[in-house]
A tleap script that builds the chain and sets N, CA, C and O, in Angstrom:
source leaprc.protein.ff14SB
mol = sequence {
  NMET THR HIE VAL GLN ALA GLU GLY GLU VAL
  PHE GLY ARG ARG LEU ARG GLU LEU ARG GLN
  LYS TYR GLY VAL THR GLN GLN GLN LEU SER
  ILE ALA THR GLY LEU THR GLU GLY TYR ILE
  SER ASN MET GLU ARG GLY LEU LYS VAL PRO
  SER LEU THR THR ILE LEU ARG LEU ALA VAL
  ALA LEU GLY CYS LYS VAL THR GLU LEU VAL
  ALA ILE PHE ASP LYS THR ASP LEU PRO SER
  ILE LEU ARG GLY ASP CGLN
}
set mol.1.N position { 14.257 12.309 -3.353 }
set mol.1.CA position { 13.468 11.100 -3.187 }
set mol.1.C position { 13.190 10.525 -4.573 }
set mol.1.O position { 12.833 11.266 -5.488 }
set mol.2.N position { 13.345 9.242 -4.732 }
set mol.2.CA position { 13.064 8.612 -6.021 }
set mol.2.C position { 11.574 8.383 -6.166 }
set mol.2.O position { 10.826 8.422 -5.189 }
set mol.3.N position { 11.147 8.141 -7.412 }
set mol.3.CA position { 9.716 7.929 -7.622 }
set mol.3.C position { 9.218 6.675 -6.927 }
set mol.3.O position { 8.058 6.624 -6.516 }
set mol.4.N position { 10.068 5.655 -6.783 }
set mol.4.CA position { 9.650 4.445 -6.069 }
set mol.4.C position { 9.364 4.778 -4.612 }
set mol.4.O position { 8.391 4.285 -4.041 }
set mol.5.N position { 10.201 5.607 -4.008 }
set mol.5.CA position { 9.952 6.003 -2.626 }
set mol.5.C position { 8.658 6.806 -2.529 }
set mol.5.O position { 7.866 6.600 -1.610 }
set mol.6.N position { 8.444 7.713 -3.468 }
set mol.6.CA position { 7.251 8.554 -3.424 }
set mol.6.C position { 5.991 7.726 -3.590 }
set mol.6.O position { 5.044 7.887 -2.820 }
set mol.7.N position { 5.960 6.843 -4.577 }
set mol.7.CA position { 4.759 6.035 -4.766 }
set mol.7.C position { 4.588 5.056 -3.613 }
set mol.7.O position { 3.464 4.734 -3.228 }
set mol.8.N position { 5.690 4.588 -3.070 }
set mol.8.CA position { 5.616 3.700 -1.916 }
set mol.8.C position { 5.022 4.391 -0.714 }
set mol.8.O position { 4.222 3.801 0.012 }
set mol.9.N position { 5.405 5.640 -0.493 }
set mol.9.CA position { 4.870 6.393 0.643 }
set mol.9.C position { 3.383 6.665 0.476 }
set mol.9.O position { 2.619 6.556 1.434 }
set mol.10.N position { 2.970 7.018 -0.735 }
set mol.10.CA position { 1.543 7.271 -0.999 }
set mol.10.C position { 0.742 5.990 -0.768 }
set mol.10.O position { -0.288 6.007 -0.093 }
set mol.11.N position { 1.221 4.882 -1.333 }
set mol.11.CA position { 0.515 3.618 -1.157 }
set mol.11.C position { 0.532 3.183 0.305 }
set mol.11.O position { -0.481 2.722 0.830 }
set mol.12.N position { 1.661 3.328 0.949 }
set mol.12.CA position { 1.800 2.901 2.339 }
set mol.12.C position { 0.845 3.613 3.277 }
set mol.12.O position { 0.247 2.996 4.158 }
set mol.13.N position { 0.706 4.923 3.078 }
set mol.13.CA position { -0.249 5.677 3.908 }
set mol.13.C position { -1.660 5.154 3.693 }
set mol.13.O position { -2.427 5.010 4.645 }
set mol.14.N position { -2.003 4.869 2.439 }
set mol.14.CA position { -3.350 4.377 2.128 }
set mol.14.C position { -3.565 2.984 2.718 }
set mol.14.O position { -4.628 2.703 3.272 }
set mol.15.N position { -2.579 2.124 2.605 }
set mol.15.CA position { -2.689 0.777 3.156 }
set mol.15.C position { -2.920 0.835 4.660 }
set mol.15.O position { -3.808 0.157 5.176 }
set mol.16.N position { -2.138 1.633 5.360 }
set mol.16.CA position { -2.289 1.752 6.812 }
set mol.16.C position { -3.684 2.283 7.161 }
set mol.16.O position { -4.339 1.784 8.076 }
set mol.17.N position { -4.117 3.288 6.426 }
set mol.17.CA position { -5.432 3.885 6.652 }
set mol.17.C position { -6.545 2.839 6.502 }
set mol.17.O position { -7.438 2.759 7.345 }
set mol.18.N position { -6.491 2.051 5.445 }
set mol.18.CA position { -7.524 1.033 5.229 }
set mol.18.C position { -7.420 -0.104 6.238 }
set mol.18.O position { -8.436 -0.603 6.723 }
set mol.19.N position { -6.207 -0.508 6.552 }
set mol.19.CA position { -6.034 -1.588 7.531 }
set mol.19.C position { -6.644 -1.187 8.864 }
set mol.19.O position { -7.326 -1.985 9.506 }
set mol.20.N position { -6.399 0.048 9.278 }
set mol.20.CA position { -6.956 0.529 10.537 }
set mol.20.C position { -8.468 0.715 10.435 }
set mol.20.O position { -9.195 0.410 11.380 }
set mol.21.N position { -8.940 1.206 9.307 }
set mol.21.CA position { -10.375 1.392 9.090 }
set mol.21.C position { -11.124 0.070 9.253 }
set mol.21.O position { -12.204 0.029 9.843 }
set mol.22.N position { -10.552 -0.994 8.732 }
set mol.22.CA position { -11.198 -2.309 8.801 }
set mol.22.C position { -10.841 -3.078 10.065 }
set mol.22.O position { -11.274 -4.218 10.239 }
set mol.23.N position { -10.059 -2.469 10.948 }
set mol.23.CA position { -9.743 -3.084 12.231 }
set mol.23.C position { -8.879 -4.324 12.130 }
set mol.23.O position { -9.064 -5.285 12.878 }
set mol.24.N position { -7.936 -4.299 11.205 }
set mol.24.CA position { -7.052 -5.441 10.987 }
set mol.24.C position { -5.649 -5.070 11.462 }
set mol.24.O position { -5.151 -3.988 11.155 }
set mol.25.N position { -5.023 -5.960 12.202 }
set mol.25.CA position { -3.652 -5.718 12.638 }
set mol.25.C position { -2.689 -6.125 11.526 }
set mol.25.O position { -3.066 -6.818 10.581 }
set mol.26.N position { -1.448 -5.685 11.655 }
set mol.26.CA position { -0.442 -6.117 10.687 }
set mol.26.C position { -0.276 -7.636 10.735 }
set mol.26.O position { -0.076 -8.277 9.704 }
set mol.27.N position { -0.358 -8.194 11.913 }
set mol.27.CA position { -0.224 -9.649 12.046 }
set mol.27.C position { -1.370 -10.361 11.335 }
set mol.27.O position { -1.137 -11.329 10.610 }
set mol.28.N position { -2.588 -9.902 11.527 }
set mol.28.CA position { -3.729 -10.521 10.860 }
set mol.28.C position { -3.618 -10.388 9.341 }
set mol.28.O position { -3.928 -11.325 8.606 }
set mol.29.N position { -3.176 -9.224 8.879 }
set mol.29.CA position { -3.012 -9.008 7.447 }
set mol.29.C position { -1.912 -9.909 6.897 }
set mol.29.O position { -2.019 -10.427 5.785 }
set mol.30.N position { -0.873 -10.088 7.670 }
set mol.30.CA position { 0.211 -10.974 7.284 }
set mol.30.C position { -0.284 -12.402 7.088 }
set mol.30.O position { 0.035 -13.049 6.090 }
set mol.31.N position { -1.052 -12.876 8.034 }
set mol.31.CA position { -1.582 -14.240 7.959 }
set mol.31.C position { -2.528 -14.382 6.763 }
set mol.31.O position { -2.462 -15.369 6.031 }
set mol.32.N position { -3.390 -13.414 6.572 }
set mol.32.CA position { -4.390 -13.482 5.509 }
set mol.32.C position { -3.775 -13.381 4.104 }
set mol.32.O position { -4.323 -13.924 3.145 }
set mol.33.N position { -2.653 -12.694 3.990 }
set mol.33.CA position { -2.033 -12.508 2.674 }
set mol.33.C position { -0.886 -13.476 2.398 }
set mol.33.O position { -0.491 -13.668 1.248 }
set mol.34.N position { -0.353 -14.087 3.464 }
set mol.34.CA position { 0.814 -14.944 3.297 }
set mol.34.C position { 2.111 -14.155 3.196 }
set mol.34.O position { 3.151 -14.701 2.825 }
set mol.35.N position { 2.047 -12.874 3.526 }
set mol.35.CA position { 3.234 -12.012 3.527 }
set mol.35.C position { 3.745 -11.889 4.955 }
set mol.35.O position { 2.995 -12.110 5.905 }
set mol.36.N position { 4.998 -11.543 5.107 }
set mol.36.CA position { 5.528 -11.393 6.458 }
set mol.36.C position { 5.053 -10.076 7.066 }
set mol.36.O position { 4.720 -9.129 6.354 }
set mol.37.N position { 5.029 -10.039 8.389 }
set mol.37.CA position { 4.684 -8.786 9.071 }
set mol.37.C position { 5.681 -7.693 8.715 }
set mol.37.O position { 5.310 -6.527 8.579 }
set mol.38.N position { 6.937 -8.067 8.565 }
set mol.38.CA position { 7.962 -7.104 8.194 }
set mol.38.C position { 7.686 -6.485 6.831 }
set mol.38.O position { 7.901 -5.289 6.632 }
set mol.39.N position { 7.213 -7.293 5.900 }
set mol.39.CA position { 6.908 -6.772 4.567 }
set mol.39.C position { 5.711 -5.824 4.629 }
set mol.39.O position { 5.709 -4.778 3.980 }
set mol.40.N position { 4.694 -6.190 5.411 }
set mol.40.CA position { 3.528 -5.321 5.599 }
set mol.40.C position { 3.995 -3.989 6.184 }
set mol.40.O position { 3.603 -2.925 5.705 }
set mol.41.N position { 4.819 -4.050 7.201 }
set mol.41.CA position { 5.344 -2.846 7.845 }
set mol.41.C position { 6.139 -2.003 6.853 }
set mol.41.O position { 5.985 -0.782 6.805 }
set mol.42.N position { 6.980 -2.651 6.070 }
set mol.42.CA position { 7.787 -1.925 5.089 }
set mol.42.C position { 6.915 -1.261 4.016 }
set mol.42.O position { 7.225 -0.159 3.563 }
set mol.43.N position { 5.838 -1.918 3.614 }
set mol.43.CA position { 4.924 -1.286 2.661 }
set mol.43.C position { 4.274 -0.061 3.286 }
set mol.43.O position { 4.190 0.992 2.653 }
set mol.44.N position { 3.819 -0.193 4.513 }
set mol.44.CA position { 3.149 0.928 5.179 }
set mol.44.C position { 4.093 2.111 5.389 }
set mol.44.O position { 3.651 3.260 5.399 }
set mol.45.N position { 5.358 1.848 5.554 }
set mol.45.CA position { 6.334 2.925 5.733 }
set mol.45.C position { 6.868 3.440 4.410 }
set mol.45.O position { 7.696 4.351 4.387 }
set mol.46.N position { 6.402 2.864 3.303 }
set mol.46.CA position { 6.821 3.326 1.990 }
set mol.46.C position { 8.154 2.777 1.529 }
set mol.46.O position { 8.725 3.264 0.553 }
set mol.47.N position { 8.655 1.769 2.221 }
set mol.47.CA position { 9.956 1.205 1.866 }
set mol.47.C position { 9.855 0.134 0.793 }
set mol.47.O position { 10.840 -0.156 0.115 }
set mol.48.N position { 8.684 -0.453 0.630 }
set mol.48.CA position { 8.447 -1.481 -0.378 }
set mol.48.C position { 7.226 -1.091 -1.201 }
set mol.48.O position { 6.228 -0.615 -0.661 }
set mol.49.N position { 7.314 -1.295 -2.497 }
set mol.49.CA position { 6.190 -1.045 -3.403 }
set mol.49.C position { 5.661 -2.411 -3.826 }
set mol.49.O position { 6.409 -3.223 -4.371 }
set mol.50.N position { 4.373 -2.671 -3.579 }
set mol.50.CA position { 3.826 -3.995 -3.854 }
set mol.50.C position { 3.620 -4.254 -5.346 }
set mol.50.O position { 3.420 -3.334 -6.139 }
set mol.51.N position { 3.675 -5.524 -5.692 }
set mol.51.CA position { 3.332 -5.951 -7.051 }
set mol.51.C position { 1.811 -5.974 -7.177 }
set mol.51.O position { 1.091 -5.846 -6.186 }
set mol.52.N position { 1.344 -6.136 -8.385 }
set mol.52.CA position { -0.103 -6.239 -8.602 }
set mol.52.C position { -0.674 -7.430 -7.836 }
set mol.52.O position { -1.741 -7.321 -7.232 }
set mol.53.N position { 0.013 -8.545 -7.855 }
set mol.53.CA position { -0.453 -9.732 -7.121 }
set mol.53.C position { -0.591 -9.423 -5.636 }
set mol.53.O position { -1.561 -9.839 -5.002 }
set mol.54.N position { 0.360 -8.706 -5.086 }
set mol.54.CA position { 0.299 -8.336 -3.668 }
set mol.54.C position { -0.872 -7.402 -3.412 }
set mol.54.O position { -1.565 -7.552 -2.406 }
set mol.55.N position { -1.107 -6.449 -4.290 }
set mol.55.CA position { -2.254 -5.541 -4.131 }
set mol.55.C position { -3.553 -6.333 -4.150 }
set mol.55.O position { -4.463 -6.052 -3.369 }
set mol.56.N position { -3.647 -7.318 -5.034 }
set mol.56.CA position { -4.850 -8.164 -5.082 }
set mol.56.C position { -5.018 -8.944 -3.783 }
set mol.56.O position { -6.128 -9.045 -3.260 }
set mol.57.N position { -3.932 -9.491 -3.263 }
set mol.57.CA position { -3.991 -10.227 -1.987 }
set mol.57.C position { -4.435 -9.311 -0.846 }
set mol.57.O position { -5.238 -9.700 0.001 }
set mol.58.N position { -3.902 -8.091 -0.838 }
set mol.58.CA position { -4.274 -7.135 0.209 }
set mol.58.C position { -5.760 -6.801 0.146 }
set mol.58.O position { -6.429 -6.740 1.178 }
set mol.59.N position { -6.274 -6.586 -1.054 }
set mol.59.CA position { -7.690 -6.261 -1.215 }
set mol.59.C position { -8.571 -7.398 -0.711 }
set mol.59.O position { -9.553 -7.162 -0.007 }
set mol.60.N position { -8.222 -8.624 -1.069 }
set mol.60.CA position { -8.998 -9.781 -0.603 }
set mol.60.C position { -8.935 -9.882 0.915 }
set mol.60.O position { -9.955 -10.091 1.572 }
set mol.61.N position { -7.738 -9.735 1.470 }
set mol.61.CA position { -7.557 -9.859 2.919 }
set mol.61.C position { -8.297 -8.771 3.687 }
set mol.61.O position { -8.820 -9.020 4.773 }
set mol.62.N position { -8.343 -7.566 3.123 }
set mol.62.CA position { -9.036 -6.459 3.789 }
set mol.62.C position { -10.534 -6.459 3.497 }
set mol.62.O position { -11.303 -5.769 4.167 }
set mol.63.N position { -10.940 -7.232 2.501 }
set mol.63.CA position { -12.354 -7.248 2.125 }
set mol.63.C position { -12.780 -5.964 1.439 }
set mol.63.O position { -13.910 -5.502 1.601 }
set mol.64.N position { -11.858 -5.393 0.669 }
set mol.64.CA position { -12.158 -4.146 -0.026 }
set mol.64.C position { -11.910 -4.315 -1.522 }
set mol.64.O position { -11.349 -5.319 -1.963 }
set mol.65.N position { -12.329 -3.333 -2.280 }
set mol.65.CA position { -12.061 -3.334 -3.709 }
set mol.65.C position { -10.624 -2.882 -3.941 }
set mol.65.O position { -10.072 -2.109 -3.158 }
set mol.66.N position { -10.038 -3.362 -5.005 }
set mol.66.CA position { -8.685 -2.949 -5.363 }
set mol.66.C position { -8.632 -1.430 -5.512 }
set mol.66.O position { -7.642 -0.797 -5.144 }
set mol.67.N position { -9.695 -0.858 -6.051 }
set mol.67.CA position { -9.711 0.591 -6.263 }
set mol.67.C position { -9.589 1.359 -4.953 }
set mol.67.O position { -9.078 2.478 -4.945 }
set mol.68.N position { -10.045 0.782 -3.854 }
set mol.68.CA position { -9.884 1.467 -2.566 }
set mol.68.C position { -8.408 1.638 -2.205 }
set mol.68.O position { -8.020 2.609 -1.556 }
set mol.69.N position { -7.605 0.684 -2.633 }
set mol.69.CA position { -6.177 0.746 -2.340 }
set mol.69.C position { -5.431 1.693 -3.266 }
set mol.69.O position { -4.462 2.329 -2.851 }
set mol.70.N position { -5.867 1.792 -4.507 }
set mol.70.CA position { -5.088 2.560 -5.482 }
set mol.70.C position { -5.736 3.855 -5.950 }
set mol.70.O position { -5.086 4.647 -6.633 }
set mol.71.N position { -6.978 4.091 -5.606 }
set mol.71.CA position { -7.651 5.318 -6.051 }
set mol.71.C position { -6.951 6.573 -5.545 }
set mol.71.O position { -7.118 7.648 -6.121 }
set mol.72.N position { -6.178 6.449 -4.488 }
set mol.72.CA position { -5.438 7.588 -3.953 }
set mol.72.C position { -4.530 8.200 -5.015 }
set mol.72.O position { -4.234 9.394 -4.972 }
set mol.73.N position { -4.091 7.383 -5.965 }
set mol.73.CA position { -3.215 7.895 -7.017 }
set mol.73.C position { -3.959 8.795 -7.994 }
set mol.73.O position { -3.329 9.551 -8.734 }
set mol.74.N position { -5.293 8.728 -8.011 }
set mol.74.CA position { -6.081 9.641 -8.842 }
set mol.74.C position { -5.967 11.073 -8.325 }
set mol.74.O position { -6.150 12.029 -9.078 }
set mol.75.N position { -5.663 11.210 -7.036 }
set mol.75.CA position { -5.571 12.527 -6.400 }
set mol.75.C position { -4.122 12.956 -6.189 }
set mol.75.O position { -3.852 13.955 -5.523 }
set mol.76.N position { -3.209 12.201 -6.753 }
set mol.76.CA position { -1.788 12.455 -6.558 }
set mol.76.C position { -1.193 12.991 -7.851 }
set mol.76.O position { -1.606 12.593 -8.940 }
set mol.77.N position { -0.245 13.873 -7.738 }
set mol.77.CA position { 0.434 14.420 -8.910 }
set mol.77.C position { 1.377 13.364 -9.477 }
set mol.77.O position { 2.561 13.326 -9.141 }
set mol.78.N position { 0.839 12.513 -10.335 }
set mol.78.CA position { 1.624 11.409 -10.875 }
set mol.78.C position { 2.849 11.863 -11.670 }
set mol.78.O position { 3.914 11.263 -11.524 }
set mol.79.N position { 2.739 12.894 -12.502 }
set mol.79.CA position { 3.952 13.306 -13.224 }
set mol.79.C position { 5.108 13.677 -12.297 }
set mol.79.O position { 6.263 13.385 -12.609 }
set mol.80.N position { 4.820 14.310 -11.174 }
set mol.80.CA position { 5.902 14.668 -10.266 }
set mol.80.C position { 6.493 13.437 -9.599 }
set mol.80.O position { 7.697 13.392 -9.343 }
set mol.81.N position { 5.665 12.435 -9.312 }
set mol.81.CA position { 6.172 11.190 -8.731 }
set mol.81.C position { 7.085 10.503 -9.745 }
set mol.81.O position { 8.184 10.061 -9.409 }
set mol.82.N position { 6.620 10.421 -10.974 }
set mol.82.CA position { 7.391 9.708 -11.995 }
set mol.82.C position { 8.687 10.432 -12.359 }
set mol.82.O position { 9.667 9.800 -12.755 }
set mol.83.N position { 8.688 11.751 -12.225 }
set mol.83.CA position { 9.918 12.525 -12.470 }
set mol.83.C position { 10.842 12.498 -11.259 }
set mol.83.O position { 12.030 12.802 -11.369 }
set mol.84.N position { 10.294 12.132 -10.109 }
set mol.84.CA position { 11.095 12.134 -8.886 }
set mol.84.C position { 11.188 13.494 -8.236 }
set mol.84.O position { 12.146 13.776 -7.515 }
set mol.85.N position { 10.179 14.362 -8.488 }
set mol.85.CA position { 10.183 15.715 -7.925 }
set mol.85.C position { 9.862 15.743 -6.437 }
set mol.85.O position { 10.103 16.753 -5.775 }
set mol.86.N position { 9.336 14.678 -5.914 }
set mol.86.CA position { 8.873 14.681 -4.533 }
set mol.86.C position { 10.022 14.821 -3.564 }
set mol.86.O position { 9.809 14.842 -2.351 }
savepdb mol mol.pdb
quit
């Protein structure tokens, strides 16, 4: 697995978790962010890694802090992700 896939999977799990926590559907998130439902789905499945701008849009749409979306990486073995050990 490449590091992009690994970081995408970590972020995707967190995005899905927060979206469900806040009771937002993929369709609602799509409308609020201006992203396609397919892109939202691909992020949640770890197939797409969002840009900083996309992360900011997601935070605004979910009504959460950016740190809620990315703090998961504080608990993740970043060196192994960056080396592609996952």
